[in-house]
N, C-alpha and C positions, 0 to 999 in steps of 0.2 A: 224533424231534422233529417236532412239528406244523408244517406249512408254512402260512403265512398270506399272502394276496395283497391288495393294495389298488390299485385302478384309478380314477384321477380325483383329482388332488391340487390341487384348488382351495382356496378358503379353508376350507371345512368338511372336505374330504377330507384335506388336509395335516395339519389338527389331529387328526383321527381316526387317521391313520397314525402320527402322533407318539406318541399314547398306546398304540397297538398295538405299536410298536417297544419302548417302555419297559416295558410290563407283560405282554405275551403269554407270554414265556418260550419262544417258538418262532422260527423263521426268518421273515422278512418280505421279500417281493418286491413292488416297486411299479412302476407304469407310468403315464405321463402324456405328453401331446403336448408339454408344455413341459419342456425339459431342465433348466431351473433348478429346477423343482419336484421333479424326480427327484433332482437333485444334493443338494438340501436334505435329503430323506429319507435318502439314502445317507450323508450326513454324520452322521446320528443312529444309523446301524447297519443300515439296510435294504440289500437287494441291488436293483440296477436290472434291470427286465425290459424287453427291447427291444420287446415287444409284449404284448397281452393273452394271446395264446397261451402265451408264455413264462412269464407270471405263473401261468397255469392249471397248466402242467406242474410248477411248483415248489410248488404249494399244495394243501392239503386243503379250504380254504374261502377264497373270494375275495369281498372287499367291492368294490362298484361304486358310485361317487358321481360321476355325470356329469350335465350340465345338463338333458337332455331325452330324450324317447323315441327320437329318431333316433340319439343317441349310445349308448343302451343296445343298440339293434339292431346298431350297428357293433361295439361291444365284444364282443357275443355271437357274431354271425354274419358280420361283415365280414372282409375280408382281414386276416390276423394276429389274428383274433378268438379268443375262448375255445374255439370249436368246434374249432380246429386243435390245441388242447392239452388237450381234454376227455378225461376218463376216468371210468369208472364210480365213483360215490360222491362225486365232487366236488360241493361245495355253493357256490352263489352267493347273496350277500346284496345286495339292491338298496336303497341308502340314498337315492336320488334322489327328488325330489318330482315324481311323474308320475301319469298316470291309472291307476287300477287295471287297466284292460284291458291296459296296457303290461306290467305285472307278470305278468298271466295269460298273455299271449302269449309272454313270455320263458320262463315255466315250461313251457308246452306244447312249445316248440321245444327247450329244453334237455333235456326228458325223453327225447327221441329219442336223446340221446347218453349217457343214464344219469346226467345231472347234475340236481340239485334246485335250485330257485330259490325264494327267499322274499323278502318285503319287510320291511325293518327301517328305516323312515323316521326321520329325525333331527329333533329339535326342541331348541332351546336355545342355538344359537350356537357359534361357533368357540372362544371362551374356555372354555366348559363342555366342549366336545369335547376340548380339550387337557388338561383336568383329569379326563377320564373321568367326567363328570357330566351328560351329555346325557340327554334323555328319548328312548327308542327306542319306536317304534310298530310292533309286530311282527305280521305276518300269517302264519298257519300255525305259530305257536309250538309247538303240541302235536305237530306232525309234524317239527319241525326236528331234524336229527341232533345228538348231543351236542357235537361239535366246534364247530358253529355256535352252539348255545345258550350254550356256555361263553364264546365270543367276545363275545356281547352283554353279558355281565357286565363285560368289560374296558372296553367303550365307555360303558356306561350308568350313570347315577346312579339312574334310574328306568326300568324296563322294563314296558311296557303290552302286554298281550295284546289285540290289536284284533279278533281273530276269524280267519277263514280267510284263505288267501293272497289278497292284494289289499286286504284290510281296513285294513292299516297305511297304504297309499297313500291310501285314501279318508279315513282319519282325519287324515292330515297336511294334505290339502287343506282339510278342514273347519276344522281349527285355524287354518290360515293365513287363512281368511275372517274368523274372529273377531279375529285379530291385526290385519289390515289395516283392518278396520272400526273398531277401537279407535284406530288411528293417525289415520284420517280424522276421527273424532270429536274426538280430541285437538287436531288442527290447527284445526278449526272453532271449538272452544271457546276455544282460546288466542287466536285473533283476535278473538273476541267480547269477551273480557276486556280485551285490550290496546287495542282500538279505543275503549274508553270510559275509558281512562286507568287501568285497574285493574292489579293486579300478577299476572302469570301464575303466579308461584310460589305465590300463595295458592290458585289453582285446583288445583295439584298437591297442596298440603297438604290441601285439603278432600277431594279425590278419594281421596287415600291414607287419610285418616282414616275414610272410609266403606268401606274394604276393597275398592275397585273399581279401583284403579290397579295394573296388573301391572308386573312388573320390565321387560319388554321395552318397554312403552309409556312407562315413565318414562325409559328410555334414549333412546327415539325423541324425546321432548319436548326434549332438549338441542338437537336440530337446529333447533327452532323459534326458538331464541334467536340463531342465526347470521344476521347481516344478509345480505340477498340479494346485495349487491355482493361479498361475500366467497366466494360459492359459484362457484368457478371452478377450472380446472386439475384436479388429481387428485381433489379433493373432488367436483367436478362429475361427473367420469367415474364415480366410485364411486356417486354418487347416481343417475345415469342407469342404471347397472347394476342397482341395487336396485329402481328403478321398473320396469325391464323384467322383472325376476324376479317382482315383485308382479303385473304384468299377466299374465304367463304363468300363475302360480298361480291367479289369479282366473278366467282363461279355462278352466282345468281344472275349477274349481268349477262354472262354467256348463254344462260338458259332462256333469257327473256327474248332473244331473237337476234338474227343477223340480217339487218335490213339494208346495209350498204356493203358493197364489195370491199373487202379489206378491213372493214371496221372491227370485225371480230378479232382479227389478228392483233390489232392495237390493244384490245382488252386482254387478250391472252398474254401479250408481252408484258403488260403492266402487272398482271397477276404473277407471272414468273419472276418479276423483279422484286416482289415484296420482301422476301427474306433479306436481300441485299439492302433494300431501302431501310429496313429496321435493324440492320447489322446483326442478323441472326441467320443461321444457315441450316438448322435442323428443327423445322417446325412440325409438331405433331399433326399428322394428317387428319386425325379425328376432329381437330379444332377447325378444320376447313370445311 
C-alpha cells in the first residue's frame, strides 16, 4: 500500500488532506503544529505524525503546504524534520506559494538525502481542494516519479505543466498578481459607481457580460457590500490575514524581477492597496 504524507493543515492543506484521505486508496499520515487540525484529519481516517520526520518514515510521497520559506526549511531540515526520516526514493511536493529559489534550494538540499522535491502550487481555493478540483501548477512534471504524478490527479481538476522545477512557484506568484490587481480594480470601480448613486450590481453584470469577470473576483466583490462597521471580530481577523498573505505574495512578485519599465510600479501599487482592498488598515507586518 502506498504511503502518503501531508504536512501543514491550514485552510488549504486541510482541504487537500481531506480529498487525499477519501480518494488516494493508500495510508495517509499528517502533521501540523495545531493539534485540532491533526485531530480533524484523524477523524476522517488519517494517522497522526508527531513530527515531519515521522510523516516521512510512513510515506512514499509527502505533500507540504506551509505559509513561507522559513517553514519549508524547518519542515525539511529543522529538528524533527524530513531529513530525520528521509530515505532513498522519497518524494516531496511543495504546494506553498513561495519564491522559486526556495523550491530550488529545497531540491538541492534534499537531493543529498536521496529525496526528490518538486513544486505543485495550488490555485482555486479550499472548496475546490475539498472536491479534488483545484488547479495545480507543477514544476518538473516530466521528471516526477509515478507515485507523485498519480497523486496530482487525486488533488487536481486541472494540472498545468509549468516547466522545470521552480516554474510552478513562479507561475503561482504571477497568477496571484493578476488576481490581486483585479481585486483592486474591482474595489475602485465599485466605489466609483456607488459614489454617484449607481448600482454596483450593474457593474458586475456589465463586467460579466463582457467575459472579463472571473469567479474569484466575483466572490471577492461580495465583500464590498459589507458595511465597514460590520467588519470586526473574526471577520476582521480573517481579512487581516488575507491582506497579509496578499502582501507577502506581491512582495515575492517584486523579488522575481523587473522585466518591463514601469511594471514593478504596478505591482507595488497593488501591494500598497491591499489593506484598503480588504477593508483593513493595520496589517501585522510579520504576516507579510
